Phi, psi and omega in degrees: 000138179236137180241125174251133185236140178221144179256145177217145175233145181226148174291141176227151182081150182271316188260330186282327182074025178284166180236140171259147180247143180233139175257111181265123185241143176228124183251133176236125176271146175284164179297324178297316179295320177299319180294319179296316180299315181292316183293320184265353180069042183272032184291334184264005175293136186222164172227156176254131175232163180300163186292159178263001181233150175287163175295149179293148180254167177296319179296322177295319177295320177297318179298319178295317178296319180297321178296315181295317181295315179298317178296321179291337175277316184291320185298311179295324178297317178295320179295312179296320178296321179294317177296319179298322179294320180292322183281330185297137178269349177272153178278104182260018184103192184276352178075018183290322183297310179298322179299315180290325176300320179299309184288326176293320177299314178297318179299318179295320178296313181298316181295319178296318178295318179300315180297320177296317180296321177296321179295316179295319179299319181293322180290317183290324181235098186282008182224182177244143175255112181253116177267162177296326177300314180294320181288333176287321182274327179222092187284358182259137172209164179226158181232134180270141174219151180273342179217164179294323178298316178296323178297321178295321177295319178295326177300315177300316180297317179296317179300317180296317180297317180289330176294319177297318179297316181297319179295322178294322178293313182294330180290344178266013185295317183230146177282129181294150179284171182292134176233154177236147183236138172270119182251000000 
């Protein structure tokens, strides 16, 4: 197994100008390891590595709530406007604005709920579960860190976890012969 590691940093936050660091990892299995995995069905063997997302912030939670509230206001207004346009005998235009308000409102509610669920998911499970099946089909993953030092520590942790995975795969290469024990 071969691990390639790359570091990346991105600006985070609007006003602070802080940076988040990411450890970008690429895993390559040898042909022998691929054959062992396929022969023994070791697709569900997994390791835990740190998360790929930062912890949710108060501003992010406020933004999600604001999206949901705005969507809950826009959707009924759009729905009522669309009905009013259909019932009206006067030509009030094409009725496009109420129609778009309805769909934008629904979209904001759905997006706000999705962001909240992602935040809760990140808090409940602070890591990633990487299976051999996932690494065979998509060998790239990333790990989030708040500092470069933390990213280096995570690199050590990822290497150790993948080393354990590689040893577990190689230990399944051959079926042990019959042994007897005196008890």
